[in-house]
ZASE-286306 format. One record per residue (C-alpha): residue number from 1; y negated, z negated, x. Coordinates in Angstrom, 3 decimals. Layout:
ZASE-286306
SITE    n        c2        c3        c1
SITE  NUM         Y         Z         X
...
//
This chain:
ZASE-286306
SITE    n        c2        c3        c1
SITE    1   -92.608   -63.894    23.656
SITE    2   -89.137   -64.256    25.145
SITE    3   -88.113   -67.495    26.857
SITE    4   -84.662   -67.997    28.355
SITE    5   -83.536   -71.577    28.863
SITE    6   -80.868   -72.507    31.368
SITE    7   -80.171   -76.002    30.082
SITE    8   -79.251   -77.713    26.869
SITE    9   -82.176   -77.696    24.444
SITE   10   -84.021   -80.975    24.202
SITE   11   -86.812   -81.914    21.872
SITE   12   -89.282   -81.214    24.665
SITE   13   -87.794   -77.849    25.644
SITE   14   -87.512   -76.732    22.016
SITE   15   -91.304   -76.968    21.903
SITE   16   -91.713   -74.938    25.120
SITE   17   -92.035   -71.565    23.392
SITE   18   -94.891   -72.792    21.222
SITE   19   -96.698   -74.401    24.167
SITE   20   -96.176   -71.284    26.268
SITE   21   -97.555   -69.060    23.490
SITE   22  -100.629   -71.315    23.286
SITE   23  -101.083   -71.013    27.048
SITE   24  -100.781   -67.217    26.998
SITE   25  -103.239   -66.953    24.098
SITE   26  -105.764   -69.167    25.893
SITE   27  -105.366   -67.908    29.472
SITE   28  -104.747   -64.167    29.042
SITE   29  -102.326   -63.586    31.942
SITE   30  -101.667   -59.968    32.857
SITE   31   -98.378   -60.359    34.747
SITE   32   -95.496   -62.841    34.770
SITE   33   -95.092   -63.134    38.554
SITE   34   -96.696   -61.887    41.743
SITE   35   -93.970   -59.250    42.142
SITE   36   -95.220   -57.659    38.925
SITE   37   -98.741   -57.080    40.298
SITE   38   -99.188   -53.549    41.680
SITE   39   -99.459   -53.691    45.487
SITE   40  -102.425   -51.300    45.403
SITE   41  -104.346   -53.790    43.269
SITE   42  -103.541   -56.700    45.594
SITE   43  -104.655   -54.603    48.588
SITE   44  -107.857   -53.643    46.802
SITE   45  -108.658   -57.259    45.910
SITE   46  -107.875   -58.316    49.493
SITE   47  -110.356   -55.728    50.804
SITE   48  -113.040   -56.863    48.357
SITE   49  -112.628   -60.505    49.394
SITE   50  -112.463   -59.602    53.103
SITE   51  -115.735   -57.682    52.831
SITE   52  -117.604   -60.407    50.988
SITE   53  -120.513   -62.229    52.620
SITE   54  -118.663   -65.478    51.979
SITE   55  -115.828   -64.386    54.306
SITE   56  -117.872   -62.399    56.821
SITE   57  -120.025   -65.456    57.529
SITE   58  -116.936   -67.371    58.754
SITE   59  -115.351   -67.230    62.228
SITE   60  -113.148   -64.165    62.625
SITE   61  -109.992   -66.176    63.387
SITE   62  -110.307   -68.013    60.039
SITE   63  -111.012   -65.014    57.828
SITE   64  -107.425   -64.029    57.027
SITE   65  -106.562   -67.546    55.819
SITE   66  -109.756   -67.668    53.781
SITE   67  -108.935   -64.336    52.131
SITE   68  -105.382   -65.554    51.389
SITE   69  -106.827   -68.659    49.746
SITE   70  -109.268   -66.596    47.730
SITE   71  -106.443   -64.325    46.539
SITE   72  -104.422   -67.374    45.485
SITE   73  -107.203   -69.229    43.697
SITE   74  -109.363   -66.419    42.332
SITE   75  -106.869   -63.641    41.671
SITE   76  -103.281   -64.857    41.265
SITE   77  -104.167   -68.172    39.591
SITE   78  -106.346   -66.340    37.104
SITE   79  -104.121   -63.368    36.275
SITE   80  -100.464   -64.216    37.050
SITE   81   -98.739   -66.392    34.435
SITE   82   -96.567   -68.539    36.724
SITE   83   -99.513   -69.226    39.071
SITE   84  -101.947   -70.258    36.334
SITE   85  -102.765   -73.936    35.809
SITE   86  -100.704   -75.117    32.808
SITE   87  -103.206   -75.808    30.003
SITE   88  -101.114   -78.759    28.823
SITE   89  -101.171   -80.371    32.294
SITE   90  -103.683   -78.715    34.661
SITE   91  -102.231   -80.637    37.616
SITE   92   -99.213   -78.295    37.502
SITE   93   -98.754   -74.554    37.179
SITE   94   -96.958   -72.686    34.420
SITE   95   -94.211   -71.914    36.941
SITE   96   -93.714   -75.622    37.636
SITE   97   -93.649   -76.415    33.909
SITE   98   -91.046   -73.703    33.304
SITE   99   -88.908   -74.879    36.240
SITE  100   -89.034   -78.428    34.903
SITE  101   -87.562   -77.170    31.634
SITE  102   -85.019   -74.862    33.279
SITE  103   -86.651   -71.811    31.715
SITE  104   -88.177   -68.530    32.760
SITE  105   -90.294   -65.918    31.021
SITE  106   -88.672   -62.495    30.905
SITE  107   -91.504   -60.742    29.121
SITE  108   -94.465   -61.417    26.900
SITE  109   -96.928   -59.419    24.899
SITE  110  -100.359   -60.745    24.041
SITE  111  -102.239   -59.220    21.134
SITE  112  -105.933   -59.751    20.494
SITE  113  -107.960   -58.840    17.466
SITE  114  -111.613   -57.936    17.700
//
């Protein structure tokens, strides 16, 4: 896990790496940011959501917004690190927590046994 800080270390930010590692272990993100997600996968997920009964039962003019919301809440928030709810404060995202500390994640690797 690599974390780059852009401010002077404080007691709170010195603990950021440990808290971030706990979050990654618990939440299993696949990518750091949305730009890291393959466009083909996003398009595929968009098509799946757009074809769901949940969306097709809504008025046509609202469907695109509904699909965008579903992508945000069900895809990006589940699989993209900076969009995930921060396990230490679910009212904010990991991205917001990192920004508050002046840090960013350059890369991570999650290993799982069993």
